[in-house]
N, C-alpha and C positions, 0 to 999 in steps of 0.2 A: 708224551714227548717221544720222538723217534730216537733211535740209536745215534743217528748222525747229529741230531740236535744236541743230545747229551754229550757227544764227543766234542762238538764245537764249543759248547759251554765249558767243558773241562779245559780246552785250549785257552779260552778267554780267561778263566779263573787262574790258570798257571801264568799266562803272559802278564796279567795285571798283578798277580801275587809277587812275581819277581821284582816288580817295580814298587812294591810296598803297599799295594791296594788289596784290601781284604773285604770279603763279603761280611756285612754286619747288619743286624736289625737294631735300629735305635728306637727305643720305646715301641710305639705301635706302627712305625713306618715300615714300608716295604723293604725287603733285603736290598742292599746297595753296596757298591764298592766305595770304601772310604779309607782314609788314613787315620791313625790314632790321635791326631791333634784336636785341640778344642774346637777350632774352626777348620772344616775340611770341605773341599769340593766333593760331590758325591755323584755317582753314576748308577742309575737304575737301568739295567740292560737285560734284554731277553733275546734269545735267538728265535726267529720265526721263519717259516717256510711258506712259499706260495704253492699253489696246486701243481706247478711245473717242476717243483723241486729246487727252486732258487732260494737260497738262504740270505738273511740279512739280520743285522743287529738293530733292534728297535728299543726305544726307551727315552729317558729324560736325564737331564743334568740339573743339579741343585747345589746349594751351599748348606751345610749343616753346622750349626752352632750348638754344640752339645749342651751347654748350660741353658741356653734358651729353650731347646727342645725339652729338657727335663722340666723346666718351669711351666712350659706350655702344656705339657701332658698332665702335670699335676693340676693346673688350673682347669683344664678340660674335664678332668675327673670330677672336680668340685662342681663345675657347671652342669655336667650331666646329672649328678646327684640332686642338684637343685631344680632340674627340669628346664633350665635356661638354654637358649640356643648356643651351640658351640660351632664356630666356623673352622672348617678343616682345610681351607684354601692354603696353597703353598706356592712359593716362588720356584718355578722350574722352567727349563727350556727343553722342548722336544728335540731329540737328536737331529731330526730333519731340518730344524731351524738353525743349526750350527753348521755352517758350510764345511768345515774341516771334518767333522764327525759324519755328516751326511755323505760326503764324498767317499768315505772309507767304510761305510756301514754295509754296503753290498758285498756279500761273501761268495756269490756264485753258487754252483751246484756241487753237491758232494762235500767231502771232508777237505775243505780248503784252509788249512792251518795258516798259511802265509797271509791270507787276507784278514784273518782274526788277529794275528799279531800286528798287522798294519793298523788295524782299528785301535788296538791297545796303545800303540805308539802315538796315534793321533790323539787319543784321550789324554795320555801323559803330557803331550805338548799343550793341548788346549787347557787342561786343568791347571797348568802352571800360571796361566794368565788370570785365573779366578781368585777372588779374595781368600786369604788364608790367615788373616788376623783381624782384630776388632776394627782398627782404623780403616783398613781396606774395605771391609764389609760395610761400614758406616758410609764411606765415600760412594759406594755403589748406590745406596738408597738416596743419598743427597743429590747425586748426579742424575739418578733415574735410568742408569744404563748398566747392564750386565753383559760382559763380553761384546760390547758394541751394539747390543739390542736394547731398544727402548722398553723400559718396564711398563709403560703405560699403553703399549699396543697389545 
């Protein structure tokens, strides 16, 4: 990782941290920005650069239900031990499929802190529309839509 990438990552960590989002590894999942609630939107984000030195934030959005994840990974461990197939599929949306996040994911060249903070603000706004309790999460699966995106597509 380049020095600029590391600095941009630090700006993102700080901007989201001020809003209550912390990097966390839940069970065997990738590190992600979460809040400490039972059900939390989660952001898996990384800073990437193209060969011209343009930076952007790439990643995915998901919903974490901590109790479900705990049970799922316990069950997965038992399935692995018994040599049965274990399905690792997850529900997530790529940042590029979320208009608000995609529009703010381009950071430009160099150390552009303002654009990183703008992305963090976009994430905070978008995440507020995601399920944050059992009833809201259940409604997403019953309706088949998350953030206006059809789960069957």
